[in-house]
Phi, psi and omega in degrees: 000311182301316183296334178285335179269316183218101184304128181196162174280151179308322182292346182254015188257006182301314179302318179291323177298316178300316180300315179296318181292321177297321178293321177299317179295317179300329181268011171104007178300130180278334179206155175225150179259124184227158173253330182261076189297310183301318180295320179291318178300315180298314180297318180295318178297318178296316179298319178297319178295318178295320180293334183279348182269000000 
C-alpha cells in the first residue's frame, strides 16, 4: 500500500507506517502489530499529547 502512494524501499517506510498506524488508532483500532515498538510508543504519546491540547 505505501509503495503505491509513495514509492520507497521497505527499509525506508517507517514514517509512512507510523502515519498509517496513528490513523488506524484514531479510527478506533484496538491494537496494531508493530516491529518498531519504541518508535510507535513515541509517536502514539506525541499524538495523544497533541490531541489533548
